[in-house]
C-alpha positions in Angstrom: 43.2 6.9 -152.1 39.8 6.1 -150.5 41.5 4.4 -147.5 43.7 7.5 -147.1 40.6 9.8 -147.1 38.8 7.7 -144.6 41.7 7.3 -142.3 42.8 10.9 -142.5 39.4 12.1 -141.6 38.9 9.8 -138.6 39.2 11.2 -135.1 40.2 9.2 -132.1 40.7 10.0 -128.4 44.1 11.1 -127.2 46.8 8.4 -127.5 47.1 5.9 -124.7 50.4 5.5 -122.8 53.1 3.2 -124.1 52.1 -0.4 -123.3 55.1 -1.0 -121.1 55.1 2.3 -119.3 53.1 1.1 -116.4 55.6 -1.7 -115.8 58.5 0.7 -115.6 59.7 1.0 -111.9 62.9 3.0 -112.6 63.3 6.8 -112.6 64.0 7.8 -116.2 66.5 10.4 -117.1 65.5 13.3 -119.3 66.6 13.1 -122.9 69.0 15.9 -122.5 70.6 14.2 -119.5 70.6 10.9 -121.4 72.4 12.6 -124.2 75.0 14.0 -121.9 75.7 10.5 -120.4 76.0 9.1 -123.9 78.3 11.9 -125.1 80.6 11.6 -122.0 80.8 7.8 -122.4 81.8 8.1 -126.0 83.8 11.4 -125.9 85.2 11.5 -129.4 88.7 12.6 -130.4 88.4 11.2 -133.9 91.2 12.3 -136.3 90.0 15.0 -138.7 90.2 12.9 -141.9 87.8 11.0 -144.2 85.8 8.4 -142.3 87.0 4.8 -142.8 84.9 1.7 -142.7 85.6 -2.0 -142.8 83.1 -4.6 -144.0 83.1 -8.0 -145.7 79.5 -7.3 -147.0 78.9 -6.3 -150.6 75.2 -5.5 -150.4 73.1 -2.5 -149.4 75.2 -1.5 -146.4 78.3 -1.2 -148.6 76.4 1.1 -151.0 75.2 3.3 -148.1 78.6 3.7 -146.6 80.1 4.7 -150.0 77.2 7.1 -150.7 78.0 8.8 -147.4 81.5 9.5 -148.7 83.3 7.0 -146.4 86.4 5.2 -147.5 86.8 1.4 -147.3 89.8 0.0 -145.6 91.1 -3.5 -145.0 93.1 -2.5 -142.0 92.6 -4.7 -138.9 92.1 -1.7 -136.5 92.4 1.6 -138.4 88.7 2.3 -139.0 85.9 4.3 -137.6 83.1 1.7 -138.2 83.4 -2.0 -138.7 80.2 -3.5 -140.1 81.2 -7.0 -139.0 79.7 -10.4 -139.1 78.8 -12.0 -135.8 81.7 -14.5 -135.9 84.2 -11.6 -135.9 82.7 -10.2 -132.7 82.7 -13.5 -131.0 86.2 -14.4 -132.0 88.1 -11.1 -132.2 86.4 -8.3 -130.3 87.6 -9.3 -126.8 91.3 -9.4 -127.9 91.5 -5.8 -129.3 91.4 -2.3 -127.9 89.3 0.4 -129.6 89.5 4.1 -129.5 86.6 6.1 -128.2 85.1 7.0 -131.5 85.2 3.5 -133.1 82.0 1.6 -133.6 81.0 -2.0 -134.2 77.6 -3.2 -135.2 77.1 -6.0 -132.7 77.2 -6.4 -128.9 79.5 -9.1 -127.5 76.9 -11.6 -126.3 74.1 -11.0 -128.8 73.2 -14.7 -128.8 71.2 -14.1 -125.6 68.6 -12.4 -127.7 69.1 -13.8 -131.2 69.6 -17.6 -130.7 66.2 -19.2 -130.6 66.8 -21.3 -127.4 68.4 -18.5 -125.4 65.7 -16.1 -126.4 63.1 -18.5 -125.0 65.2 -19.1 -121.8 65.5 -15.4 -121.1 61.9 -14.5 -121.7 60.8 -17.3 -119.4 63.2 -16.2 -116.7 61.9 -12.6 -116.9 58.4 -13.9 -116.6 59.3 -15.8 -113.5 61.1 -12.8 -111.9 58.0 -10.6 -112.5 55.7 -13.3 -111.0 58.0 -13.6 -108.0 57.9 -9.8 -107.5 54.1 -9.9 -107.5 53.8 -8.2 -111.0 51.5 -10.8 -112.3 49.7 -8.7 -114.9 53.0 -7.7 -116.4 54.3 -11.2 -116.2 51.3 -12.4 -118.2 52.4 -10.1 -121.0 55.6 -12.2 -121.5 53.6 -15.0 -123.1 54.3 -13.7 -126.6 56.3 -16.7 -127.8 54.5 -19.9 -128.8 54.8 -22.8 -126.5 58.4 -23.9 -126.9 60.8 -26.7 -125.8 64.5 -27.1 -126.5 65.4 -30.6 -127.9 66.9 -33.0 -127.1 67.0 -31.8 -123.5 63.3 -31.1 -123.0 62.1 -34.1 -125.1 60.2 -35.8 -122.2 58.4 -32.5 -121.3 57.6 -31.9 -124.9 56.0 -35.3 -125.4 53.7 -34.7 -122.3 52.6 -31.4 -123.9 52.3 -32.9 -127.3 49.8 -35.5 -126.0 47.7 -32.8 -124.4 47.0 -31.4 -127.9 46.2 -34.3 -130.2 46.2 -33.4 -133.9 48.0 -30.0 -133.3 50.8 -29.1 -135.6 54.3 -28.4 -134.2 57.3 -26.8 -136.0 61.0 -27.7 -135.5 63.7 -25.1 -136.0 67.5 -25.6 -135.6 68.7 -23.0 -133.1 71.7 -21.7 -135.1 70.4 -21.5 -138.7 68.6 -18.9 -140.7 66.6 -18.4 -143.9 64.3 -21.4 -143.1 67.1 -24.0 -143.3 66.3 -27.2 -141.4 62.7 -26.1 -140.5 59.8 -28.6 -140.8 56.3 -29.2 -139.5 54.8 -32.4 -138.0 51.6 -33.6 -136.4 52.6 -37.0 -135.2 55.6 -38.2 -133.1 56.2 -40.9 -135.6 57.1 -38.1 -138.1 60.1 -37.2 -136.1 61.2 -40.7 -135.1 63.8 -40.9 -137.8 65.1 -37.5 -136.8 65.1 -38.4 -133.2 67.2 -41.6 -133.7 69.8 -39.6 -135.7 73.3 -39.4 -134.4 72.5 -36.0 -133.0 70.7 -37.6 -130.1 73.7 -39.6 -128.8 74.7 -38.1 -125.4 78.4 -38.7 -126.0 78.3 -36.7 -129.3 79.9 -33.3 -128.6 78.5 -31.9 -131.9 74.9 -32.5 -130.9 72.6 -30.0 -132.7 69.8 -28.5 -130.7 66.4 -27.6 -132.0 63.5 -25.7 -130.7 60.1 -27.2 -131.1 57.1 -24.8 -131.0 53.4 -25.2 -131.2 52.5 -24.0 -134.7 50.3 -20.9 -135.0 47.7 -22.6 -137.1 45.3 -19.6 -137.4 47.5 -16.9 -138.9 45.8 -13.7 -140.2 45.6 -14.1 -144.0 45.6 -11.5 -146.8 44.3 -12.9 -150.1 44.2 -16.3 -148.5 48.0 -16.3 -148.0 50.1 -16.4 -144.9 52.7 -13.7 -144.0 54.9 -12.5 -141.2 56.4 -9.1 -140.6 60.0 -8.0 -140.7 60.6 -5.0 -138.4 63.8 -3.1 -137.7 64.9 -2.0 -134.2 68.1 -0.2 -133.4 69.6 -0.5 -129.9 72.4 2.0 -129.1 72.9 1.0 -125.5 71.7 -1.7 -123.0 72.8 0.3 -119.9 70.8 2.4 -119.9 68.5 0.8 -122.5 68.1 3.1 -125.5 65.8 1.8 -128.3 64.8 3.2 -131.7 62.1 1.7 -133.8 62.0 2.1 -137.6 58.6 3.1 -138.9 58.7 1.1 -142.0 59.3 -2.6 -142.7 57.5 -5.2 -144.8 55.3 -8.3 -144.7 56.7 -11.5 -146.3 54.1 -13.6 -148.1 53.9 -17.2 -149.1 53.1 -17.8 -152.7 50.7 -20.6 -152.1 47.3 -20.3 -150.5 47.3 -21.3 -146.8 45.9 -24.7 -145.8 45.7 -26.6 -142.5 45.0 -29.9 -144.3 47.1 -32.8 -143.1 48.4 -33.4 -146.6 49.9 -29.9 -146.7 51.9 -30.1 -143.4 55.1 -30.8 -145.3 54.6 -28.1 -147.9 57.0 -25.3 -146.9 55.6 -23.1 -149.7 52.4 -22.9 -147.7 53.8 -22.5 -144.1 57.2 -20.8 -144.4 57.5 -17.2 -145.5 61.3 -17.0 -145.8 62.3 -15.4 -149.1 65.1 -18.0 -149.4 62.4 -20.7 -149.6 59.6 -18.8 -151.4 61.9 -17.7 -154.3 62.4 -21.4 -155.3 58.6 -21.8 -155.9 57.4 -22.2 -159.4 55.0 -19.3 -159.0 57.4 -16.9 -157.3 56.8 -13.3 -158.3 60.2 -11.8 -158.8 58.7 -8.4 -159.5 57.0 -7.9 -156.2 59.3 -10.3 -154.4 56.5 -11.6 -152.2 56.7 -8.5 -150.0 54.2 -5.7 -149.1 55.3 -2.5 -147.3 54.3 -2.1 -143.7 52.3 1.1 -144.3 50.1 -0.6 -147.0 49.5 -3.5 -144.6 48.5 -1.1 -141.9 46.1 0.7 -144.2 44.6 -2.7 -145.2 44.1 -3.6 -141.6 42.5 -0.2 -140.8 40.1 -0.6 -143.7 39.2 -4.2 -142.6 39.4 -4.1 -138.8 39.2 -0.4 -138.0 41.6 2.1 -136.4 41.1 1.0 -132.8 41.9 -2.6 -133.3 44.8 -1.9 -135.7 46.3 0.7 -133.3 46.0 -1.8 -130.5 47.8 -4.5 -132.6 50.7 -2.3 -133.5 51.0 -1.0 -129.9 51.1 -4.6 -128.7 53.8 -5.4 -131.3 55.9 -2.5 -130.0 55.3 -3.8 -126.4 56.6 -7.3 -127.4 59.8 -5.7 -128.8 60.5 -3.7 -125.7 59.8 -6.6 -123.4 62.1 -8.9 -125.3 64.9 -6.4 -124.8 64.0 -6.0 -121.1 64.3 -9.8 -120.8 68.0 -9.6 -121.8 69.0 -6.1 -120.7 70.7 -7.2 -117.4 72.8 -9.9 -119.0 73.9 -8.1 -122.1 77.5 -6.9 -122.1 77.1 -3.2 -122.8 79.9 -1.4 -124.6 80.1 2.2 -125.7 81.6 1.0 -129.0 78.6 -1.2 -129.8 75.2 -0.8 -131.4 72.9 -3.3 -133.0 70.3 -3.4 -135.7 67.9 -6.2 -135.1 65.4 -7.7 -137.5 62.3 -8.8 -135.6 60.0 -11.4 -137.2 56.4 -11.0 -135.9 53.3 -12.9 -136.9 49.8 -12.1 -135.7 46.8 -14.5 -135.8 43.2 -14.0 -136.9 42.4 -12.7 -133.4 45.0 -10.0 -134.0 47.2 -11.4 -131.3 50.9 -10.9 -132.2 53.6 -13.6 -131.7 57.4 -13.2 -131.7 58.9 -15.8 -134.0 62.6 -14.8 -133.7 65.1 -11.9 -133.5 67.8 -11.6 -136.1 71.2 -10.1 -135.3 72.2 -10.0 -138.9 68.9 -9.3 -140.8 69.4 -9.7 -144.6 70.6 -6.5 -146.2 70.4 -7.9 -149.7 67.4 -6.7 -151.8 65.3 -8.7 -154.2 63.4 -5.8 -155.7 64.1 -2.1 -156.4 61.5 -1.2 -153.7 63.2 -3.5 -151.2 66.5 -1.9 -152.0 65.1 1.6 -151.4 63.6 0.6 -148.1 66.9 -1.0 -146.8 69.1 1.8 -148.1 67.1 4.5 -146.3 66.7 2.3 -143.2 70.5 1.8 -143.0 71.4 5.4 -143.8 69.0 6.6 -141.0 70.6 4.0 -138.6 74.0 5.5 -139.3 72.5 9.0 -138.7 71.3 7.7 -135.2 74.7 6.2 -134.4 76.2 9.6 -135.5 79.9 9.0 -136.0 79.9 12.2 -138.0 78.6 14.1 -134.9 75.9 15.9 -136.7 73.1 15.5 -134.2 72.5 17.1 -130.7 71.8 13.8 -128.9 68.3 15.1 -127.9 66.4 14.1 -131.0 63.4 11.8 -130.6 63.1 11.2 -134.3 65.9 10.8 -136.8 64.7 10.0 -140.4 62.4 7.0 -140.1 63.6 6.0 -136.5 61.6 7.0 -133.5 63.1 6.8 -130.0 60.7 4.6 -128.1 62.7 3.9 -124.9 65.5 5.9 -123.2 65.9 4.5 -119.7 62.1 4.8 -119.6 59.2 5.0 -122.1 59.0 7.8 -124.6 55.4 8.9 -124.6 53.6 9.6 -127.8 52.4 13.2 -128.7 49.1 14.2 -127.3 48.0 15.3 -130.8 48.7 11.8 -132.4 45.9 9.4 -133.2 48.2 6.5 -132.6 50.1 5.0 -129.7 53.0 4.0 -131.9 54.5 5.4 -135.1 55.1 1.9 -136.4 53.7 1.8 -139.9 53.2 5.5 -140.1 54.4 7.6 -143.0 57.6 9.8 -143.1 59.7 11.6 -145.5 61.8 9.1 -147.5 64.4 11.6 -148.7 67.9 11.2 -147.3 68.5 13.3 -144.2 70.1 16.7 -144.4 71.2 17.9 -141.0 70.9 21.6 -140.3 72.2 23.7 -137.4 69.9 23.2 -134.4 67.3 26.0 -134.0 63.8 26.3 -132.8 61.9 23.1 -133.7 58.3 22.6 -134.4 56.5 22.2 -131.2 59.3 23.7 -129.1 57.0 26.5 -128.1 54.7 24.1 -126.3 51.9 24.0 -128.8 50.0 20.9 -129.6 49.6 21.3 -133.4 51.2 18.3 -135.2 54.1 19.2 -137.5 54.6 17.4 -140.8 57.6 15.0 -140.9 60.3 16.8 -142.9 63.2 14.4 -143.0 66.3 15.0 -140.9 65.8 15.0 -137.2 63.1 16.0 -134.8 63.3 17.0 -131.2 60.0 17.4 -129.2 59.4 19.2 -126.0 55.7 19.7 -125.2 54.4 19.4 -128.8 56.2 17.8 -131.7 55.8 16.0 -134.9 52.5 14.2 -135.3 52.3 11.1 -137.4 49.8 10.2 -140.0 49.5 6.7 -141.4 48.0 8.0 -144.6 49.4 11.5 -145.0 50.5 11.1 -148.6 53.7 9.8 -150.1 54.7 6.2 -150.5 55.4 3.9 -147.6 58.7 2.1 -147.4 59.3 -1.4 -148.7 57.4 -2.7 -151.8 55.1 0.2 -152.6 
């Protein structure tokens, strides 16, 4: 309550521009024009019947679809939405024909962003392109991934870099696994000698398993002496043009053991890895809180400890990292009007408040380990389906739908002048399920600058709009 009072009473200068706005060289379409393009591309002639979905998942997404009144089907092609696993997209998608209204929750070549080695390759390539074009300041902002090499191919280069940093910790990650599987830390080359001489290194072995090795961030920002990272949700509805929505809520995932850089703790995954799949096997695992803290509570904590200016800059930098990672793959992604994708971004920031991108998940876990976690994911998924809008209940001109804010639509979406913050990430919003109403005059449509209270449903801003408050009352998403 005290934090809310202090934050709510603070005054800051007008919001700064989006961190990647200055780097944009294209001429952005207006939102209304963008909406027209999208509508024409996906002109729907959907049969007037109950909506059908297909999915092999039996977790929160299944509950959301049933709650919306959709009917499950096991038909191969007769569905309106297929919430598919990635393997189905890679193996089946190119061999079928879809009608205009049908939607699938993955893009064809999502590996370019979500496989660890390809993400690094694409970010490095984008950095080189910008440097070559003379955009050196912008290129420097693509150094948001820790120093990374892909093994076995880059082993010689890695050894040279390793020797430049004696005593530094490095982390090994298999490129195609999730939930912390196969990850380990080391500080000496001898600690990976057994791994290196394994069968995987034989050049004539077609099943060679690649790893990425990254310099470990050994100075993470700690809360209560424990390490954490952040899971954030980003919805991309198009890569050409790029259209990106950021979900305001998310959560921090904590370790259950106090952080230590001691050499004897290098092999202790309960200290260094925050994956729930690993932490829940710890003897001291808290199955009530689930080792998670909602994003709004984390932001309030940071504001109280570090101040509004530094916290605002950190969250703006995080949004900038997300947009730049998408720009790095935009030109090579196969865009399809039938596709959208919900990404789970894993971000860590260090004790200097410098954010680092750890990885991007194409299939973020939709299972919940606490009631609060379930509530967050249910609302997040329900709002995502409102954005995708198979039911055709929106106008296509909304800048906010539920907890999702449009942050890029063929160009940056600038924050409201009346807002204290450069990003809505971590800000409060109405957690009730959306009720769409016939479009009328919206708050701010008259050109005024008075912030409007978030009211659920959708928001369209032209000259004013809905201001955001990080501490405006109500509970934040996640584990409140």
